[in-house]
Every structure is written in C-alpha cells, then in structure tokens.
C-alpha positions in Angstrom: -25.1 -58.0 -136.0 -22.6 -57.2 -133.8 -22.1 -58.1 -129.9 -22.7 -54.6 -129.1 -26.0 -54.6 -130.8 -28.3 -55.2 -127.7 -26.6 -51.9 -126.2 -27.8 -49.8 -129.0 -31.2 -51.5 -129.6 -33.6 -48.8 -130.8 -36.7 -50.6 -129.5 -39.1 -49.3 -127.1 -37.9 -50.1 -123.5 -40.2 -52.2 -121.4 -42.6 -50.6 -118.9 -40.4 -51.9 -116.0 -37.0 -50.4 -117.4 -34.3 -50.7 -115.1 -33.0 -47.3 -115.9 -36.0 -45.9 -114.9 -35.7 -47.5 -111.1 -32.1 -46.3 -111.1 -33.0 -42.6 -112.1 -35.5 -43.0 -109.2 -33.1 -44.3 -106.7 -30.4 -41.5 -107.9 -33.3 -38.8 -107.5 -34.2 -39.8 -103.9 -30.5 -40.1 -102.8 -29.9 -36.7 -104.3 -32.6 -34.6 -102.6 -30.4 -33.6 -99.8 -27.6 -32.3 -101.9 -29.7 -30.6 -104.7 -32.1 -28.6 -102.8 -30.6 -25.3 -102.0 -29.5 -23.1 -104.9 -26.9 -21.2 -102.9 -24.0 -23.7 -103.0 -24.2 -23.2 -106.7 -24.4 -19.6 -106.6 -21.3 -19.7 -104.2 -19.2 -21.9 -106.2 -20.2 -19.7 -109.4 -18.8 -16.4 -107.7 -15.7 -18.0 -105.9 -14.4 -20.2 -109.2 -14.9 -17.1 -111.5 -13.3 -14.7 -109.1 -10.3 -17.0 -108.7 -10.0 -17.5 -112.3 -10.0 -13.7 -112.7 -7.5 -13.1 -110.1 -5.2 -15.7 -110.8 -2.8 -13.5 -113.2 -2.5 -10.9 -110.7 -1.9 -13.3 -107.9 1.0 -15.1 -110.1 2.6 -11.6 -110.5 2.5 -10.7 -107.2 3.1 -13.9 -105.0 4.3 -16.9 -107.7 2.7 -20.2 -108.0 2.6 -20.5 -104.1 0.0 -17.7 -104.3 -2.2 -19.2 -107.0 -2.3 -22.4 -105.3 -3.1 -20.8 -101.9 -6.1 -18.7 -104.0 -7.6 -21.8 -105.4 -7.2 -23.5 -102.1 -9.2 -20.7 -100.6 -11.8 -20.8 -103.3 -12.2 -24.3 -103.0 -12.5 -24.5 -99.2 -15.4 -21.5 -99.6 -17.5 -23.3 -102.1 -17.2 -26.4 -100.2 -18.1 -24.6 -96.8 -21.0 -23.2 -98.1 -22.2 -26.5 -99.8 -21.5 -28.6 -96.4 -23.8 -26.0 -94.4 -26.6 -26.7 -97.1 -26.2 -30.2 -96.8 -26.0 -30.4 -93.2 -29.2 -28.3 -92.9 -31.1 -30.7 -95.5 -30.0 -33.8 -93.7 -31.7 -33.0 -90.4 -34.8 -33.5 -92.4 -33.8 -36.5 -94.6 -30.6 -38.3 -93.7 -27.9 -39.5 -96.2 -27.7 -42.9 -98.1 -25.3 -45.3 -99.0 -25.9 -44.2 -102.5 -25.1 -40.7 -101.9 -22.0 -41.5 -100.3 -20.8 -43.8 -103.1 -21.6 -40.8 -105.7 -19.2 -38.4 -103.2 -16.6 -41.1 -103.3 -16.8 -41.1 -107.0 -16.4 -37.4 -107.1 -13.6 -37.7 -104.9 -11.7 -40.3 -106.8 -12.5 -37.8 -110.1 -10.6 -34.9 -108.3 -7.8 -37.1 -107.5 -7.4 -38.2 -111.1 -7.7 -34.6 -112.1 -5.1 -33.5 -109.7 -2.7 -36.2 -111.0 -3.1 -35.1 -114.5 -2.4 -31.3 -113.5 0.6 -32.2 -111.5 1.7 -34.3 -114.6 1.2 -31.4 -117.0 3.1 -28.7 -114.7 6.0 -30.9 -114.1 6.3 -31.6 -117.8 6.5 -27.8 -118.5 4.9 -24.9 -116.5 3.6 -23.3 -119.6 1.1 -26.1 -119.7 -0.6 -24.5 -117.0 -3.0 -22.7 -119.6 -4.3 -26.1 -120.3 -5.6 -26.7 -116.6 -8.9 -24.6 -117.0 -9.9 -26.7 -120.0 -9.0 -29.9 -118.5 -11.1 -29.3 -115.1 -13.8 -28.3 -116.8 -14.0 -31.5 -119.1 -13.6 -33.9 -116.3 -16.3 -32.0 -113.9 -18.6 -31.8 -117.1 -18.3 -35.3 -117.4 -19.2 -36.4 -113.7 -22.1 -33.6 -114.1 -23.3 -35.1 -117.5 -23.4 -38.8 -116.0 -24.9 -37.8 -112.5 -27.5 -35.2 -114.0 -28.8 -38.0 -116.3 -29.8 -40.2 -113.4 -30.4 -37.6 -110.6 -31.4 -33.9 -112.1 -31.7 -33.0 -115.9 -30.6 -29.6 -115.3 -27.2 -30.8 -113.7 -26.9 -33.0 -117.0 -27.5 -29.8 -119.3 -24.7 -28.0 -116.8 -22.4 -30.9 -117.6 -22.8 -30.1 -121.6 -22.0 -26.6 -120.5 -19.0 -27.7 -118.6 -17.7 -29.7 -121.6 -18.4 -27.1 -124.1 -16.5 -24.4 -122.1 -13.6 -27.2 -121.6 -13.2 -27.4 -125.4 -13.2 -23.5 -125.7 -10.9 -23.1 -123.0 -8.5 -25.8 -124.7 -8.7 -23.9 -127.9 -7.8 -20.9 -126.5 -5.0 -22.2 -124.2 -2.2 -21.0 -126.5 -3.7 -18.0 -127.8 -2.4 -14.5 -126.5 -4.0 -12.9 -123.5 -6.2 -15.0 -120.8 -8.8 -16.5 -123.0 -8.6 -20.0 -121.3 -9.1 -18.4 -118.0 -12.2 -16.4 -119.1 -13.7 -19.4 -120.8 -13.5 -21.2 -117.6 -15.1 -18.2 -115.6 -17.5 -17.8 -118.0 -18.7 -21.4 -118.1 -18.6 -21.9 -114.6 -21.0 -18.7 -113.8 -23.4 -19.6 -116.4 -23.3 -23.4 -115.9 -23.8 -23.2 -112.0 -26.4 -20.4 -111.9 -28.3 -22.4 -114.3 -28.4 -25.2 -111.8 -29.2 -22.9 -109.1 -32.3 -21.4 -111.0 -33.5 -24.9 -111.7 -33.5 -25.6 -108.2 -35.3 -22.5 -107.3 -38.0 -23.5 -109.8 -38.2 -26.7 -108.8 -39.1 -25.5 -105.0 -41.4 -23.2 -106.4 -43.1 -26.0 -108.0 -43.1 -28.4 -105.2 -43.9 -26.0 -102.7 
C-alpha cells in the first residue's frame, strides 16, 4: 500500500462527502456567471472570426495587426461577458469564492501569455503552436471548474483539450490547420455551454 492509496481509494464516499460540499459552494458562486448563454455565443463568434482572419491580417498589417485583432476580439468577448454578469449581479451579488476563481483564471492567462511570448522570442515560426497551447490551458481550467460548478463546462473543457491536441498536431502541417482546429473547437465548445445554459433556464423556469 502506497502513501497515495487514500487518494485513489475505490470505496464509496461517505454521505457527507466533502467534495459534494465544495460543489454546492461552487455552483452557488457560479450562478451570476453561468446564467446567460449570450456571452458564450459571443466568445464563439469573435474567437472563430479572429482565427479565420488572422492570416489575412498578418499579410496586410504584420504582427502588430494580428495583436490588435486579437486584443479587439478579447475586448469584445469580455464586454459581452461583463454586461451579462452585471445584469445578473443586480439580483445576486458576487462572492469571495467567485472572485477567487476569477483571480485564478487571470493568473492562468498570465502564464499562457508568458509561454506565448517565450515561444515567439525563440522563433516566430512557433506562432502556429499558440492556438493549441491556449486551447490546452483554457481546457484545463474549464475541466477543473466545470467539475465543481457546471458539468457542461467540464465537457467543454474536454473539447478544448482535444482541440488543443489536434491543433498542435496540425501546427507544422501545410496550410492553416492549427487555426482551423482552434476556430472549430471554440465554436463547438462555447455553443455547447450556451445550449446547456438555455436548457437549464427552461428546466428551472
């Protein structure tokens, strides 16, 4: 018996399982943020559009143009998300746990940005790796948080990670396979979460 055996014990958990308590707390904290489907639809559209237009933007305006394109896409998606959150928080205020999750997500974005910068400094040709890198990191975040707050978000995390693997596999292939994999993944995964939120609202009235 190893020291890790208690963590992988296959016996049934007790009725007052501590994981259930954590899930209940995360689900309550996520209600203002996992309520409206429209931010997820917006993210699906703007991220896919940015991915498909990046090659043309690079040819016309170079690297600064691509950076501006993605900055505008992130601002557009973030604005839609912020409007939905503010509307919902009028009915239910935020919580300390929700703020902690946002800080963790922000820290993950800093890690992704640092890795992206390191790859580009190493060689600009490694830019084709960036879509897969971001999909994997965001997918891990969705997988972890969705497992605690909202199961469809966990499923979207799986989609992001599978799309990240596909994007990395296509990173050195001829054409724009990596960006196409990124666009397809964010569209399907985000629309999946949006549809799950619509179903949830219908069921709960």
